[in-house]
N, C-alpha and C positions, 0 to 999 in steps of 0.2 A: 622827830626824825623816826624812822620803825628801826625793828633790832638790828645789828648786825650778826650774818651768819659766815662763819668760814668754809669758803669751800677749796677743799682742798686738792694742789694738781698732782693726786694720785690715782691711780686706778681704784674704780669702787668696788673693785673685790680686789682681797688678798691672803695670799694662801688658801683660796677658793672658799674664802667669806665674803658674802657681802654686807655691803655697807647699808644697802637701802631698806628700811625699815617695813619697808610695806609692799613687798614682791607680790607677783602675779603668779602664784604658784599651782601645779595640781598636786593631788592628793600624794602620790608617787614621787615627786621633784620635792615635797616637803616634807617628807619621810626621808629621803636621801640627805634632803641638806641637813638634816637635824642631825643627823649620824654623822654627817659632814661635822657640822659644828661642833659638837662633843669633842669629838675627834681633833680639830682647832684647838679649840681653849685647853685640853688636858696640856698642850703643850706649849702654849703661847708664852708663857713666863720665863720661859728658855729661850726666847728668841727676840733682836731685839723688834723698839717697835717700830713703823715703817716712819711715824712722822719725829724720829730724832731727828735732830741739828745735825748736818755733815758742815765741819768747819772745811774751807779750801785753804789751800799752802800759796804762799806766793800772789800771783796777781789773777788768780782762778776763781770766779765772781762766786759765793755760796747760791745754793740751791733756792730759788725764790719760793712764796707764798703766798697767795692770793687773799686779803680779804673782799669779802663782797659787804657792801651796805646797803640796805632796804631803806626807802624808805615808805612802806609799808609792809603789814604782817602778812607774811606768804604762808598757805595755808599746804599740808603734804599732800601731792596727792599722787594716786599709784599709774604706774606708766603702762602703757597699755602694749608693749613691746615685749616679745616672746623673753624665754627665759635664757636662752643662747645670746641674748645685747647685756652687754656685763657691765657697761660705760652708761650713767646716765647722769645729765649735767643740769643743774640748777637755774634757774630764770633768774634772770638779773634784774633787780627791778630799782636799784640805784647806783652809784657809783660802783666803781673797781678800782681800787689802789693794790697796788703791786708794788713789789719789793728789789725789782728786776733792778732798779738803779742805784740799790746800796753795791757796794762794795769795799773792802779794805783799802787804805793807802798805804803804800809801800814807805812812804816818809816820815822824815822822825817827827816831824810839826804835829802829824793829824796824831800819831799815838794813843795819844789820851783819848780823846773823845774819840775814837774810835773806838777803846776798848769800853772807856763807857756806854758807850751806845749799843753795842755788842752785848754785854752782860746786861743791859735792862731788856732787849728784842729777847734776848733768851729766856731773861724771868717772865718775860709776856707770853712767850709760845709755851712754856712749860705751864704756866696756868692753864693756860687753850687745851693744850692736849690733856692736860687730866680734866678738866671737864667736859672735853670732848668726849675720854675714853669711860669716864663716869656716866655719861650719858648712851653711851653706845653699849655699855655693859649692862645697863639699867635696860636698855629698849632690848636687847638681845634675853636677857633674863624675862621681859615681860612678855613678849612673843614668843619663848619657848613656853611659857607656860598658857601662852593663849594658843597654842599650838599644840600644846600638851591636852588643854582641855577639850578642844575641839576632837583630836585625835581619839583621846578616852572616850567623847560622846559619842564620835564616830562607830568606834569599838563597840561600846554600849549598845548601839542601835544598830550596828549588824547583828551583834550577840544574839538581841533580841528579836532582830527580824530573821535572823536562821532558826532561833526556837519558834517565833510562830509562824515560819513558814514548815520547820518539821511538824509542829504541831498539826499547821492545816493540813500537809499530808498526812499526817498518820489519824486524823479523821474524815479524809477523803476517801482512805483505803479502810477503816473502820465503815465508814457507810457503804463502802462498796461491798465488802462483804458481807455487810447485813442486807443489802440490798441482794444482793445474789445469793443468799439465804434464802429470804424472803418469796424472792423470783420464784426460788427452788422448790420449796413447801408450798407457792401459792401455784407451779406446774404440777407437784405431784396431786395437790388438791383438787385443781382439773382435773387431769388426768384420771384420779379417782373418781371424781362426779359424771365425767362423760363414760368412763363403765359400765358407773351403776346406771346411770342413763340407758345405755345400749343395753345394759342387761333387762332394765325393767322392760324395754322396748320389747325384745325379744321373747321375752315372758309376756309381755302383752301379747304380739302377735299371736305364738304358741298357743295362748289362751284363747283368743279369738277363733284360729285356726281350729282348734279342740271344738270349739264350740259349733262351729258351721259345720265340721264334721258330724255333731251329735244332732244337729240339727235336720240333717241331710238325712243320717237315717232315719231320725223316726219321720220324716217325710216321706223316704223311700219305704218306710212301716208301714206307716197310714194310707200311702198309696195301695202298697200289696193288701191291707187288712180292708182297705174301700172295695178293691177290685176284685179280691178275691167275695167278699158280702156281694157285690152287684154280682157277680160270677154266679155264687151260688142260687143269689134269689133269681138270674135270669133263667137257670136252668129249672128252677122249680117253676117257675110262672110257664118254661118252654113246655117242660115235662106236662104238667096242668094243661095246656093249650094241646099239646098235642094227643093227650089222652080224651077229650073232648072231642075232639076232630079226626080222630085217628081214623075211622071207617071213611071218611070222605075223603081225607090224604091217600088216602092207599089206594081208594076208586079213579082219584084224580090221577094220580100219579102214573096208576096201570095204563090210561088211557093215554097219557101222555108219553109216557115209553115208547107204547105201541106205534102211535103216531111219529115218534122222534124218528124210531128203527126205520119204519118205511119211507120217511123224507132221509134218512142219513144213505139207504141201501140207493134211494135214487141219486144223493149229493155223488154217492162214491161211483155211481155208473157217470154221468155226467162227467166228474173230472176226469175220471181214466180218459174215456172220448179225448177230452179236450189234453188231455197230456199225451196222446199220441197223437192227435194234429199239432199240439207243439211242437212235437219232435220232430215231426216230418216237418214242417214251416222251418226248424233250426237247421235241419240239415240241409234245405234248399237254400236259409241262407248263407251257410258257411260254405256250400257250393256256388254263386252268387259275389259272394264276396270274394273269393279266391280267385274268379274271373277279372273281375274287375277293382282289383286290390292299385292301378296305375292311371286306370281312368279319372275323368275327372269328376270332382266330390257331388255336383248338382245334379249330374248324370247317374252317379251310383248310391244317391242316398234317395228313400222314398219317403215323403211326408204325409200322413194320413192326419185332415184337418176334418175333426169332429165339433160339434158345437153340443154344449154339456151347459144348461142355466145359460143362455146368452152368452158363455164366454168361451175364446177358443183355445183347442189345445193340439199340442201337437205330440202322437203318440203311434205306434204300432196298433193296429186293430185286434191283433190278439192281446195286445197288453192292455186294450181300452175293454174286453168282453171281461179277460179275466180279472180287472178292476171290479168291473161294475156287478158280474155273480159275488166277489167276496163283500162288496158294500152293501149289495141286497141280503145278502145271510147276516149280517153286521144289523142292518135294519128291522128281520123276521125277529133276530136273537134281543135287540133291545125293545119290542114290543110286545115279545112275550114274556121277556123280565116284566115290564110294568103291569101287565095284567097279572103274574104273580104275586107282586108287591101291593097290589089293588086288593087283592081277593086274602090277603091274609095280610095278619097282624104281627107276623114277626119283623125284629127288627136286625136288619145282615150289616150293620156298623160294626160290630165286633169282629166281623167274618172278613168284611173289608180290610181292615184294620190289622189284622193279622198275616193276610197275603202282602198287603203295601210292606209290613214291617220284613218279612223275609224275602221279598225283592229287592228291598234296597240294601240287606245284609250279604248279596251275593259278593262272593272275592274269587280271586283269579285261583283257586288252592282245589284239588278233587277231592279235599272232604265238605268246603263249602260249599261245592255244585254239588256234589252227590244230597247231603244231607238239607238245603233247601230245597232240590228238584222234590224227594220222597216226602218233603212236608207240605207241597202246593201239592201234589197228589193226591195227598190224602186229605185235604181240606177241598181239593176239586171236586172228589167223591164222598164228602163231607155228606150223609144224610138229612143232617138239619139243613141244609143250604142247597138248594135245587143247583142240581150242575148247573145248568143256561145261566142263572147269576154269579154263578165262582168263575166261570168261562169270562162273561163280561170282565167283571173285576180284575183277573187276572189279566187280559190284553189291555186294558186300559192303564195297568200300573206299569206293566212291562214298558209300554211305546212312553208312557212319563219319563220313568228311569234312564230308557235309553235315551231320550232328549238333552242331559244333562253332561255338558264337555266334559270329561275324563273321568266316563264310567270304564268297565270292564268288559267291551265289548265279547270278547272270546268266551269269558264267564255266562255273561248274559244269555249266549248262543247256545253253550252246553244247555244251561237250563230248560230252554224253549225246547229244546231238541229232547231231552228227556223227558219233558212236562205232555208234549204233543205227541210223542211216542205212545201212550199209557193213556190222552185222550187227545183222540185225532180231529175232532170237532174245532179243537180250539185253535188249529193253525190258520186257519182262513177269517177268522174272526180275529187274532192278533195281526196276518199280516193288513185287514181290510182298516185298522187302526193307523198302522204303517202307512198303507197310503191316504188316508184323512190327514197324518202328522206330518208328511214326507211328499209331495207328489212324485219327487225322484225317485221313490223304490218301485213307481211302476213299469217303466220309468215313463213319465209326462210331462211337457210345459207347457205352461200358459204365455202365448203370445198375447206382447203390451200392443191394446188399440185403443187410440185416443175415441173413436165411435163407439167402441162396445165398454168402456171404462170412464165413469166419471171426472177420475183424480188418478195420479198416481198413488197415492194414499190406497185407493180401494182397489186397485190391480195388486199392491204389495198384501193388504190386508187376503186376499183371493189365492195369492201363491204360499201364506204361509205364514206372515209377518206376523207379528204380537204385538197385542194393544195395550199398553198399562196408563188408564187414567187417560186416555184421552191421545195418549203421546205414545207416535207409532217407535220399534225397537231400530236400533239402529241394522245397517246389511251386516257389519263387524258381528252382533250377534248371532243373527239370523244366520248366516253361514257356518257360525262355529257351531250353532245346534243343528243343521244342516247335517252337518258332516259327522256328526255323533250318530245321527240316524244311518244314515251312509256305512258308516263302519260297522255297528251292528247288524246291519242288512246284508253287507259283505262277509260280515263274519259268521252268519247264519246261514250261508249257502254254500259255505265249505267245508262246516261244521260234518264229520263224521265218525260215529262211533260204533264201536261194534256190537254186535248183535243190538242195533239199535237203527230203527228206519227212519230218516229226517225224510217229514214229506216234503219238505222246500229243501232241495240237495242240488248235486251240483250241476243236474241240468238246468234248475229255474236258473241258477246265475248265468251259465250258459246263454242261456235265453234273454236275461237282462242286458248283456254284455250287445249281443246282436241285437234288439230292438233299440237299445240305447244309441246307435250308432246308425241305424238306418233310419232314425225319426227325428231326433234332439240334435237343434242348434249347438254350436260352440258359443257358450260366454260364462262368466261367472259363475252362476249358478250348475250349470250343468259340468264345470270342468273341477268346480270342488266335487260335485260326485261322485265322477269318475274315479277322479284322483286317491278319495277315499276308499273306493267299493277296491281299485287293484289294489290298494293294500293290505286292506284284507285278503282278498280272496284270488290276487292273482297267484300264488303262489299253489294253491290246489289247483288252480285251472289248468297253469302250465301243466301239473303232473298229471293232469288227467286226459288234456286233449294237447298238449304237446304240439306239434307243429300249426294245428287248426289257430290254436291262441298264440303263433308266434304272428300268424297271417292278421288275427285283430288287433296285434300289437301295430305291426307294421301301417295298417289302415288308423289306427292312433295319429302315426306318430306323422304321416303323410299328408294325412286331411285335418283331423282335429286339429293337432296343434298346431299346421299353419291356419288355418282358418284363426284360432285364438290368439297368433302373434298377429296377425293382421289387423285384428281389432286395435292397436296399439291400447290397451286400458291399463294404467298402473298396478290396479288393484291386483291382475291378472300375473303378475311377473314371476311372482311365489310361486304359486300353481302352475303354470307353466314351466318351471324350473323345476320342478318334483316331479312332474308328468316326464320330463324329457329324461330327464336322470333316472328316473324310474327305467327307464325304455333302455337308454344308452348303458347304462353301469349294468343290468340285467339281475335290478334288485329281488324279482320273480323267480330266480333261484333260490336266493335267502329265505328261511321261512321267519313270516311275522312274529313281532316280540308277541308274548303271552298266549300263540297256538297251542303251547303245548303248557296245560296245568302242572304247577308245583305240590308235590306230596303234601306238602303242608307249610307256612308261615314260615319256618325257622332252616328251612330245608331250600336251598338252590336247586334241590334234581329237578328235572323235568318228569311228568307224566303222560304218555299218549294216551289216549283213548284209540 
C-alpha cells in the first residue's frame, strides 16, 4: 500500500499564505508573494495554528479531518490554473477515511472510552500537525531560497544586461562620433581635393589660352612679316617690270585713253538720248496708267515678248534695250581686260583681294561709308592697275556681296553712288552685273514653256537658280537672294547725296516701277521683287512723285494683288499680306530703317546726306 497523505479540510491559503509548494507565478507575483510571506511569518508565532483541534461541548460534533490513503505514490504536479484560483484539490488514489462519524457520547458509561480515544486521537493529530508544520516550513524555506536565488540571478542578469546595453550604446555613440568625425574629415579632404583639381584645371585652361594667344600672335606676326616680304618683293618686281616696259606702257596707255575718251563721249551722248527717250516714255506711261487705272488688267498691261537665245522673256522694250546695251558694255570691258592680262605679266590678285575686303567691311555708318568709298576710288584710280580691270572687279564683288541676305543695302547704295560719281563708267558695268545676277532688276521675267526648256531644272537654271554638286538650290534660298538683290537696287535708285550725282537715281526707279507693272505677270518671283523694291524706294518715290506714285499703288492694289490672290498659292500668302499692309497702312510715309546712316557705331544719332 502506498503512503498516506493528510488532506486538510481547510482553505489552501491561510492569512494570504498559500500551501501549494509549486505555484505557477509570474515574476511580479512571486516578488509580491515573498514580501507577503515574510510579513506573515514574522507574525505567525502569535496566532493560533489553523489546524488546532476544537472540542465541541454537549452534543456538538467535533470538526472532522480527512485522511487520504494512496495505494500508489503520487508525484506533485503544478497547477495550470491562474493565480486567482486559491483552492487546489488532491487526487484521491486510494480510500478516503473520514472521522465525521465520531462524536462524544453524553452517557456516563462510555465516558472513559471516549476520553481514552480522544487523548489518543489528539496525540496522533499533534504528531501529524508537527510533522506537517516542519515539512511546510522546510518547503517554504527551500522555496524562498530558490526564489531568492532566481531573483538574484535575474537581478544579476538584468544588471549585466543593463551594463551590456549601456556599454553597447556607449560603443555605438562612440562609433557614431568616430564615423561623423571621419566623414567630416573625408568631406573636408574631398572638398580640398576638388578645390585643388579645379584650381589645376583653371590654371591649365589659362595656360592653354595664353599659349594659344601667343601662337596666334606669332602667327599674325609671321603672316604680317611674310605679307610684308611678299609685298616688298612684289613692289620691287613691279618696279623692275615697270622700268623695263615704261615706254611701251605709256604709249599703250595714251592710245587706250584716247580711244576710251572717244568711246565715253559717244556713250554719254547715247545715254543722254536714251534718258530723254525714257523720260518721255515714262511720262506717257504715267498718263496711260492714270487713264486706265480702273480698266481690265489684260487690256491695260502690254506684254512685250522677245526671243533671246531661244528663251521667251517678258519685258518692256525700253528695258530690254537698256539691258542689251549694258551687257554689251560689260562684254567689251571683259574682252579688253582679257587682252590686258594676256599682254602683261602683272598679277592683280592682291588688288582684287583689297577691293573685296573693303566691300565686305561696309557698314551702315557715315564714317564707314566715306572711308570705304574713298579707298575704293583710290584703288580704281591706282595707276599700277588698269581702271577697266578695277571696274570689273568692283562690279563683280559688289553684286556678289549684295546677294547675301542680311547685308546693309542702304550703306552699299551710298558707296556705289559715291564711287560711280567719281568713276562714271562703273555704273553701267555694275548694272549689267546686277542684270546677270537677277533678271528682275531689268525688270524682266522668263516664261516657262515645255517646248523651250528640256526640264524644269533647265528653266530654274536660266532664271538664276544656283547649282551645287549637281543639286539645285531650294526656291526659298533663291527668293531670299532675289530679295537681297532687289533691296540693294531699290536703295540705289532712291539714294540722294548733296553735291553728288546719282547716275541711276529716282527717275530710273520710277521707270523700273512703270515697266514692271506694264510687262511682268503676277507670281511669287515678281511679288517678292516688287515687295523688296517698295520697302526700300517707296518712301523716296512718294516724296518725289506724290499723287502719281499713289496711282501706281492703286494699280498694284487693284490689279497685281488681285492676280496674286487668284493664284491661291500658300507660299504667296506672306508676300501678299506684306504688300497689302504696305499700301493700306501707308507705310510709304515712314522712312525705311537704315536709310539715314548713323554717325558712328556707338551713337544712335542718324545723319542725312
